[in-house]
C-alpha positions as CSV (number, residue, x, y, z in Angstrom):
1,M,14.7,26.4,-13.2
2,V,14.2,29.9,-14.3
3,Q,13.1,28.3,-17.9
4,Y,10.3,26.8,-16.5
5,F,9.1,29.7,-14.8
6,P,7.0,31.0,-18.1
7,Y,5.6,27.5,-17.9
8,L,4.4,27.4,-14.5
9,L,2.4,30.7,-14.4
10,L,0.7,29.5,-17.6
11,L,0.1,26.2,-15.7
12,M,-1.3,28.0,-12.8
13,V,-3.6,29.9,-15.3
14,A,-4.7,26.8,-16.8
15,I,-5.2,25.2,-13.1
16,M,-7.8,28.2,-12.4
17,L,-9.6,27.6,-16.0
18,L,-10.0,23.9,-15.3
19,I,-11.0,24.8,-11.4
20,M,-14.1,26.9,-12.5
21,L,-15.1,24.5,-15.3
22,A,-15.0,21.9,-12.2
23,N,-17.6,24.4,-9.9
24,R,-19.1,25.2,-13.3
25,L,-20.1,21.4,-14.1
26,K,-20.6,20.5,-10.3
27,V,-17.5,18.2,-10.5
28,A,-14.6,17.8,-7.7
29,Y,-11.7,19.9,-9.7
30,P,-9.0,17.2,-8.8
31,I,-10.6,15.1,-11.4
32,L,-10.3,18.2,-13.6
33,L,-7.0,18.6,-12.8
34,V,-5.4,15.4,-13.3
35,L,-7.3,15.2,-16.9
36,G,-6.1,19.0,-17.5
37,G,-2.3,17.6,-16.4
38,L,-2.7,14.4,-18.5
39,A,-3.6,16.4,-21.6
40,I,-1.3,18.6,-21.1
41,S,1.6,16.3,-20.8
42,F,1.0,14.9,-24.4
43,I,1.3,18.3,-26.2
44,P,4.1,18.3,-28.6
45,N,7.6,20.3,-27.0
46,M,6.1,21.0,-23.7
47,P,8.9,20.8,-21.1
48,A,8.8,18.0,-18.7
49,I,9.0,19.2,-15.0
50,I,10.3,16.3,-12.9
51,L,10.6,17.0,-9.2
52,N,13.9,15.9,-7.0
53,P,12.0,12.4,-5.3
54,D,13.5,13.2,-2.2
55,L,12.3,16.8,-2.1
56,V,8.3,15.4,-3.0
57,L,7.1,14.9,0.3
58,I,8.6,18.0,1.9
59,I,7.4,20.5,-0.6
60,F,3.9,19.6,-0.5
61,L,2.8,17.1,2.4
62,P,3.6,19.5,5.7
63,P,1.3,22.5,4.2
64,L,-1.2,20.6,3.2
65,L,-1.2,18.3,6.6
66,Y,-1.3,21.7,8.5
67,S,-3.9,23.5,6.7
68,D,-6.2,20.3,6.9
69,V,-5.9,19.6,10.5
70,F,-7.2,23.7,11.0
71,S,-10.2,23.0,8.8
72,L,-11.7,20.0,11.1
73,S,-13.2,20.3,14.0
74,L,-11.2,18.3,16.9
75,K,-14.4,18.1,18.7
76,E,-16.2,16.1,16.6
77,M,-12.9,14.2,15.7
78,W,-13.0,12.8,19.1
79,K,-16.5,12.0,18.9
80,W,-16.1,9.6,16.3
81,R,-12.5,8.7,16.9
82,R,-13.0,5.0,16.9
83,I,-14.4,4.4,13.2
84,I,-11.7,6.9,12.6
85,F,-8.7,5.4,13.9
86,S,-10.2,2.1,13.1
87,F,-10.0,3.3,9.6
88,A,-7.2,5.1,9.6
89,F,-4.9,2.7,10.9
90,I,-6.2,-0.7,10.6
91,V,-7.8,-0.2,7.3
92,V,-4.7,0.8,6.1
93,F,-2.5,-2.2,7.6
94,I,-5.0,-4.6,6.4
95,T,-5.3,-2.8,2.6
96,A,-1.4,-3.3,2.6
97,A,-1.2,-6.6,3.8
98,V,-3.6,-7.6,1.2
99,V,-2.2,-5.5,-2.0
100,A,1.1,-7.5,-0.8
101,W,-0.5,-10.9,-0.8
102,V,-1.9,-10.4,-4.2
103,A,1.3,-8.9,-5.7
104,N,3.5,-11.6,-4.5
105,M,1.0,-14.0,-5.9
106,V,0.5,-12.4,-9.4
107,F,3.4,-10.0,-10.2
108,P,6.5,-12.1,-11.7
109,G,9.5,-11.3,-9.6
110,F,7.7,-8.9,-7.1
111,S,8.6,-9.7,-3.6
112,L,6.0,-9.2,-0.3
113,A,8.4,-6.4,1.1
114,L,8.0,-4.9,-2.4
115,G,4.0,-5.7,-1.8
116,F,3.8,-3.9,1.1
117,L,5.8,-0.9,0.0
118,L,2.9,-0.7,-2.7
119,G,0.4,-1.0,-0.3
120,G,2.1,1.9,1.7
121,V,2.4,3.9,-1.3
122,I,-1.6,3.9,-2.2
123,G,-2.5,3.1,1.5
124,S,-3.6,6.5,2.2
125,T,-7.0,8.2,1.0
126,D,-7.2,11.6,-0.1
127,A,-9.2,14.2,2.0
128,V,-9.0,17.2,-0.9
129,S,-11.1,14.9,-3.4
130,A,-13.7,13.8,-0.7
131,S,-14.3,17.6,0.6
132,A,-14.6,18.6,-3.0
133,I,-17.4,16.5,-3.7
134,M,-18.9,16.8,-0.6
135,K,-19.3,20.2,-1.4
136,F,-21.6,20.0,-4.1
137,V,-23.9,17.5,-2.3
138,K,-25.8,17.4,1.4
139,V,-23.8,15.1,4.0
140,P,-24.1,14.2,7.5
141,N,-21.8,16.0,9.3
142,R,-20.5,13.0,11.0
143,I,-20.1,11.4,7.9
144,S,-17.9,14.2,6.4
145,T,-16.1,14.2,9.9
146,I,-15.3,10.6,9.7
147,I,-14.1,10.6,6.0
148,E,-12.1,13.6,6.2
149,S,-10.5,13.1,9.7
150,E,-9.4,9.4,8.3
151,S,-8.0,10.8,4.8
152,L,-5.4,13.2,8.0
153,L,-4.7,10.4,10.3
154,N,-4.0,7.2,7.2
155,D,-1.2,9.6,6.0
156,A,0.9,8.8,8.8
157,S,-0.1,5.1,9.3
158,S,0.3,4.3,5.7
159,L,4.0,6.4,5.3
160,I,5.2,4.4,8.2
161,V,4.3,1.0,6.1
162,F,6.0,2.3,3.4
163,R,9.0,3.2,5.5
164,F,9.3,0.0,7.1
165,A,9.2,-1.8,3.4
166,A,11.2,0.9,1.7
167,L,13.8,-0.1,5.0
168,V,13.7,-4.2,4.0
169,V,13.8,-3.4,0.6
170,T,16.9,-1.5,0.4
171,T,19.1,-3.1,3.0
172,G,17.5,-6.7,2.5
173,Q,17.5,-7.2,6.7
174,L,14.2,-7.7,8.7
175,V,14.9,-7.9,12.7
176,W,11.6,-8.0,14.0
177,T,12.8,-6.8,17.9
178,D,13.9,-3.9,16.3
179,M,11.3,-3.2,13.9
180,A,8.8,-3.1,17.0
181,V,11.1,-0.4,19.0
182,N,11.8,1.1,16.0
183,F,7.9,1.6,15.3
184,L,7.3,3.0,18.8
185,W,9.9,5.5,18.1
186,V,8.6,6.6,15.0
187,V,5.0,7.3,16.5
188,V,5.6,8.4,19.8
189,G,8.7,10.1,18.8
190,G,7.2,12.1,16.2
191,I,4.3,13.2,18.3
192,F,6.6,14.1,21.2
193,I,8.5,16.3,18.6
194,G,5.3,17.8,17.0
195,L,3.9,19.0,20.2
196,A,7.4,20.6,21.7
197,I,7.9,22.4,18.1
198,A,4.2,23.7,18.8
199,W,4.9,24.4,22.4
200,V,7.6,26.4,21.4
201,M,5.9,28.1,18.5
202,G,3.4,29.1,21.2
203,K,6.0,30.7,23.6
204,M,7.5,32.7,20.3
205,Y,3.8,34.1,19.8
206,K,3.6,35.0,23.1
207,Y,6.7,36.5,24.0
208,L,7.9,37.8,20.8
209,P,7.3,41.4,19.3
210,T,5.7,39.9,16.1
211,D,3.1,41.5,13.9
212,A,0.3,39.9,12.1
213,N,2.5,39.4,9.2
214,M,5.4,37.7,11.0
215,D,3.0,35.0,12.5
216,V,1.8,34.4,9.6
217,I,5.1,33.5,8.1
218,L,5.8,31.5,11.6
219,S,2.9,29.5,10.9
220,V,4.4,28.9,7.4
221,I,7.5,27.7,8.4
222,A,6.4,25.8,11.6
223,P,5.1,22.5,9.2
224,Y,8.2,22.2,7.6
225,V,9.9,22.7,10.6
226,M,8.3,19.6,12.6
227,Y,8.3,17.5,9.6
228,I,12.1,18.1,9.0
229,I,13.3,17.8,12.4
230,A,11.2,14.3,13.4
231,N,12.4,12.8,10.0
232,E,16.1,13.7,10.7
233,V,15.6,12.0,14.3
234,G,14.2,8.8,12.5
235,T,10.4,9.5,13.6
236,S,7.3,10.4,11.8
237,G,7.2,13.6,10.1
238,V,3.5,13.5,9.0
239,L,2.2,12.6,12.7
240,A,4.7,15.3,13.9
241,V,2.7,17.7,11.8
242,V,-0.3,16.4,12.7
243,A,0.1,16.6,16.2
244,G,1.8,19.8,16.4
245,S,-0.9,21.4,14.1
246,M,-3.9,20.2,16.5
247,Y,-2.0,21.5,19.5
248,M,-2.1,24.8,17.8
249,S,-5.4,25.1,16.6
250,Y,-7.0,24.4,19.7
251,W,-4.2,26.3,22.2
252,L,-2.7,28.9,20.1
253,S,-5.4,30.1,17.7
254,A,-7.4,32.2,20.6
255,T,-4.1,33.9,21.4
256,M,-3.7,35.3,18.4
257,A,-4.8,38.7,17.0
258,A,-7.5,39.0,15.2
259,S,-5.6,40.3,12.3
260,T,-3.4,37.4,12.5
261,R,-6.3,35.0,12.1
262,N,-7.6,37.0,9.3
263,K,-4.3,37.0,7.5
264,G,-3.6,33.4,7.9
265,I,-6.9,32.0,7.3
266,A,-6.8,33.9,3.8
267,I,-2.6,32.9,2.9
268,W,-3.5,29.1,4.1
269,D,-6.4,29.1,1.7
270,I,-4.6,30.5,-1.4
271,L,-1.3,28.2,-0.3
272,G,-2.9,25.3,0.4
273,F,-5.1,26.1,-3.4
274,I,-1.8,26.7,-5.2
275,L,0.0,23.4,-3.5
276,N,-3.2,21.3,-4.0
277,G,-3.7,22.3,-8.1
278,L,0.0,22.2,-8.3
279,A,0.4,18.7,-7.0
280,F,-3.3,17.2,-8.6
281,T,-2.2,18.5,-11.9
282,L,1.3,16.9,-11.6
283,I,-0.2,13.4,-11.1
284,G,-1.3,13.6,-15.2
285,L,2.2,15.3,-16.1
286,A,3.7,12.4,-14.3
287,L,2.5,9.9,-16.9
288,P,5.0,10.2,-19.7
289,E,7.7,9.7,-17.4
290,V,6.2,6.7,-16.2
291,L,5.6,5.5,-19.4
292,K,9.2,5.8,-20.5
293,G,10.1,3.9,-17.1
294,I,7.6,0.9,-17.9
295,E,9.0,0.8,-21.3
296,A,12.8,0.6,-19.7
297,E,11.2,-2.5,-17.5
298,G,11.0,-4.1,-20.6
299,M,7.0,-4.7,-19.5
300,S,4.2,-3.9,-22.3
301,L,1.5,-1.3,-21.2
302,S,-1.2,-3.8,-21.4
303,T,0.4,-5.7,-18.7
304,A,1.1,-2.7,-16.2
305,T,-2.7,-1.3,-16.8
306,G,-3.9,-5.2,-15.5
307,Y,-2.1,-5.2,-13.3
308,G,-2.9,-1.3,-12.2
309,L,-6.6,-2.2,-12.3
310,L,-6.1,-5.9,-10.5
311,I,-4.5,-3.7,-7.6
312,T,-7.2,-0.9,-8.1
313,G,-9.7,-3.5,-7.5
314,V,-8.1,-5.0,-4.4
315,V,-8.1,-1.2,-2.8
316,I,-11.4,-0.6,-3.3
317,G,-12.4,-4.6,-2.5
318,V,-10.7,-4.1,0.9
319,R,-12.3,-0.7,1.9
320,L,-15.5,-2.0,1.2
321,L,-15.5,-4.7,3.5
322,S,-13.6,-2.8,5.7
323,S,-16.6,-0.8,6.3
324,Y,-18.9,-3.1,6.7
325,G,-16.8,-5.0,8.8
326,A,-16.4,-1.8,11.1
327,V,-20.2,-1.5,11.3
328,L,-20.5,-4.9,12.2
329,I,-17.9,-5.0,15.5
330,T,-19.2,-1.7,16.6
331,Q,-22.7,-3.4,17.3
332,I,-21.3,-6.1,19.0
333,M,-18.8,-3.6,21.1
334,K,-21.8,-1.4,21.9
335,R,-22.8,-4.5,24.5
336,F,-19.8,-3.8,26.3
337,I,-18.7,-0.2,26.0
338,A,-20.1,3.6,25.4
339,V,-20.4,4.4,21.8
340,A,-20.8,7.7,19.6
341,D,-24.3,6.3,18.3
342,E,-25.9,3.0,19.2
343,R,-28.6,3.0,16.3
344,M,-27.9,0.5,13.6
345,P,-26.3,2.6,10.5
346,G,-27.8,0.7,7.6
347,V,-26.2,-0.9,4.2
348,R,-25.9,2.3,2.9
349,V,-23.8,4.2,5.4
350,P,-20.6,2.0,5.2
351,L,-21.4,1.7,1.6
352,V,-20.9,5.8,1.3
353,L,-17.8,5.2,3.8
354,G,-16.5,2.4,1.9
355,W,-16.2,4.1,-1.9
356,A,-15.1,7.6,-0.8
357,G,-11.9,6.2,-0.6
358,M,-10.5,8.0,-3.8
359,R,-6.8,8.2,-3.6
360,G,-4.6,12.1,-4.8
361,V,-1.5,13.5,-3.4
362,L,0.1,11.5,-1.1
363,S,-0.2,8.3,-2.8
364,L,1.7,9.9,-5.8
365,A,4.6,11.9,-3.7
366,V,5.1,8.5,-1.9
367,A,5.4,7.3,-4.8
368,L,7.8,9.9,-6.4
369,S,10.1,9.6,-3.1
370,I,11.1,6.1,-3.7
371,P,15.0,5.9,-4.3
372,L,16.2,5.3,-7.9
373,T,19.0,2.7,-6.1
374,L,19.2,0.4,-3.5
375,E,22.4,0.5,-1.4
376,N,24.2,-1.2,-2.9
377,G,24.1,1.2,-6.1
378,E,21.5,-1.6,-8.1
379,A,18.5,0.0,-9.6
380,F,15.2,0.0,-7.0
381,P,13.2,-3.3,-8.4
382,H,9.9,-2.5,-10.1
383,R,10.0,1.4,-9.5
384,S,8.2,2.4,-12.5
385,L,5.8,-0.3,-12.7
386,I,5.0,0.7,-8.5
387,L,4.7,4.6,-10.1
388,Y,2.5,3.3,-12.8
389,I,0.4,0.9,-10.8
390,T,-0.1,4.0,-8.5
391,F,-1.0,6.5,-11.8
392,I,-4.1,4.1,-12.2
393,V,-4.9,3.9,-8.7
394,I,-5.3,7.4,-8.8
395,L,-6.8,7.6,-11.9
396,V,-9.2,5.1,-12.0
397,T,-10.3,6.0,-8.2
398,L,-10.9,9.6,-8.9
399,L,-12.9,9.0,-12.1
400,V,-15.0,5.8,-11.2
401,Q,-15.3,6.9,-7.6
402,G,-15.3,10.6,-7.7
403,L,-17.9,10.7,-10.4
404,S,-20.3,8.4,-9.0
405,L,-20.0,9.5,-5.2
406,P,-22.3,12.3,-5.7
407,A,-25.2,10.2,-6.9
408,L,-24.5,7.5,-4.3
409,I,-24.9,9.9,-1.2
410,R,-28.0,11.2,-2.9
411,W,-29.2,7.6,-3.4
412,A,-28.3,7.0,0.3
413,K,-31.2,9.7,1.6
414,F,-29.3,9.8,5.2
415,P,-31.6,11.0,7.9
416,N,-31.7,13.5,10.0
417,Y,-29.4,12.1,12.8
418,E,-29.8,15.2,14.7
419,D,-26.0,15.5,15.9
420,H,-26.5,19.5,16.4
421,I,-29.3,22.3,17.4
422,P,-30.7,23.4,14.2
423,E,-28.6,26.2,12.4
424,A,-30.9,29.1,13.2
425,E,-31.4,28.2,17.0
426,A,-27.5,27.6,17.5
427,E,-27.1,31.3,15.8
428,S,-29.5,32.9,18.2
429,L,-28.0,30.8,21.5
430,I,-24.7,31.9,20.2
431,R,-25.5,35.4,19.9
432,K,-27.4,35.7,23.0
433,S,-24.5,34.1,24.6
434,L,-22.0,36.6,23.9
435,A,-24.2,39.6,24.5
436,K,-25.2,38.5,27.7
437,A,-21.0,37.6,28.6
438,A,-20.2,40.8,26.9
439,L,-23.1,42.9,29.0
440,E,-21.3,41.0,32.4
441,Y,-18.3,42.0,31.6
442,M,-19.1,45.5,30.5
443,Q,-21.5,45.8,33.8
444,T,-18.5,44.4,36.2
445,H,-15.0,46.1,35.0
446,Y,-16.3,49.4,33.2
447,K,-19.6,50.2,35.4
448,E,-19.0,53.9,35.6
449,G,-17.5,54.8,32.0
450,I,-19.8,53.3,29.6
451,T,-22.0,56.8,29.7
452,D,-19.1,58.5,28.2
453,S,-18.2,56.7,25.6
454,F,-20.4,56.5,22.5
455,L,-18.4,53.0,21.0
456,L,-19.4,51.5,24.7
457,Q,-22.8,52.4,25.0
458,N,-24.1,52.1,21.2
459,Q,-22.2,48.5,21.8
460,K,-24.0,48.1,25.2
461,N,-27.5,48.8,23.0
462,I,-26.8,46.0,20.3
463,W,-26.1,43.9,22.9
464,Q,-29.1,44.3,24.8
465,Y,-31.1,43.9,22.0
466,H,-29.4,40.5,21.6
467,L,-30.3,39.5,24.3
468,D,-33.8,40.6,24.8
469,M,-33.9,39.7,20.6
470,P,-37.5,37.1,20.1
471,K,-36.6,33.5,18.8
472,C,-36.5,34.1,15.4
473,S,-34.0,33.9,12.3
474,T,-33.0,36.1,9.6
475,T,-35.0,35.8,6.5
476,V,-32.7,35.7,3.4
477,E,-34.7,39.2,2.1
478,V,-33.5,40.8,5.2
479,R,-30.1,39.8,4.4
480,K,-30.0,40.9,1.0
481,K,-31.5,44.3,1.6
482,Y,-28.5,44.4,4.4
483,I,-26.2,43.7,1.9
484,D,-27.3,46.1,-0.6
485,I,-26.6,48.9,2.2
486,L,-23.3,47.4,2.8
487,R,-22.7,47.8,-0.9
488,Y,-24.0,51.1,-1.3
489,Q,-21.1,51.7,1.7
490,R,-19.1,50.8,-0.3
491,E,-19.6,53.2,-2.9
492,I,-19.2,56.2,-0.9
493,L,-15.7,55.1,0.3
494,H,-14.4,54.9,-3.3
495,Q,-15.3,58.7,-3.4
496,L,-14.0,59.5,-0.3
497,N,-10.8,57.9,-1.5
498,K,-10.8,60.7,-4.2
499,N,-10.1,62.9,-1.2
500,P,-6.5,63.4,-1.3
501,R,-6.4,64.4,2.5
502,I,-8.0,61.2,3.6
503,D,-5.0,58.0,4.0
504,E,-6.0,55.2,1.7
505,E,-4.9,52.7,4.5
506,Q,-8.2,53.9,6.4
507,I,-10.4,53.7,3.6
508,R,-8.9,50.1,2.8
509,S,-9.2,49.0,6.3
510,F,-12.8,50.3,6.2
511,H,-13.1,48.0,3.2
512,R,-11.9,44.9,5.4
513,Q,-14.5,45.4,7.6
514,L,-17.4,45.5,4.9
515,N,-16.0,42.7,3.3
516,L,-15.9,40.2,6.5
517,E,-19.4,41.9,7.3
518,E,-20.8,40.9,4.0
519,E,-19.7,37.8,4.2
520,K,-20.8,37.0,7.3
521,W,-24.4,37.5,5.7
522,E,-23.6,36.5,2.6
523,V,-26.7,34.3,1.0
524,N,-25.8,31.1,-0.4
């Protein structure tokens, strides 16, 4: 592994350059990373990085799931829970069933169990690709919430399908009663284990004498512990990570120190950047090895490509039909139950939701985790074909759907759903609420000592100003002036740092405060 280290460093540089180019072109960076990895793989004498299939999911999946949960709004997820859960579970099962039927009918020697395994591999959508695309176009909050939340939860449902299909293929046995009981244990047990471990982590945060660095390290360890323990006892590691992360996001974030939160956000951003960059690049780098497997199985490349394009069309078609079906069912069910929005969404909203079904990192990771042999020692049937079809599905959905989705979103011209109050009004409301609460608390608990402290008296005046401030928003010009002042203060800090009698750590502390303040008022 040591001999690959310089290559990995160069690979990280290439990833950063590709992401810079993607931002410049306003293209979702996973698309360029896959193409970049594909181009790198064909450079002569380039070493092939082949990951152990058993480690692929463990390396990438837990931290990416954990990070995705913390980036989502649990409140918004609950509001749109019905459509999110229908896409995340029902649509995945339908997709797996249709893929299994088509593969069994068309591919020579492809059993239904292998078809369901293939459906489980490509059943989940990719949240990173959708988020990267929606960064460049204005999308209503409800649309982005549905797409990103669905992509998070359908990881679990697709892996459940994959798991049971792989069990049937490797053992050759299928007992429906055992499968039903096992399914309940996989789901319920995974959720319980994730919540239990998250609860224990909360107690560790509360009672152990940790600092910010230790807290962040614990947060990195947590998803791996949830995933590994859940898998070891036969439950869903994905559901364990999702459930535990939701618990920690909702209950523990507010109890952590500010230093822990700031460091945690920065470190998790970097970790997510590295893992996503490597994962999408590995998709392209994996192609030469996949092609060797296709040749070893004696299948022509054109035939395998045709199979891949067929399954890609099936996956896209099922998702589009399911999207319109979900809208139809919602319109029927609103007569009997309360729904989040009774208005008819029209034909464009389900089209966008259906088209935003790009496949990505998880599909490749799951495909690579397929065992090389069966329990009897024979080679796993059609493993290379499944890998190649997965590659084709990822590549086509990223290129075709990923590149066309921004134009489709602009064409859709979503109305103003008015799900939230205007940003300026919300900002004013929050500031006034915080100021009022702070003044009341100060008046109740520290009434006598306020005038003796410049800090408290000064902060009281600031909060009183926020409370009495007229209803208005801060203009771009004012923000720019304020940022100029902050940058001038940074120059003063640079001059002060030349004084040998001033501790540089104190200078750095003030730099961090200025950075946070500048980011808060940054002009987009």
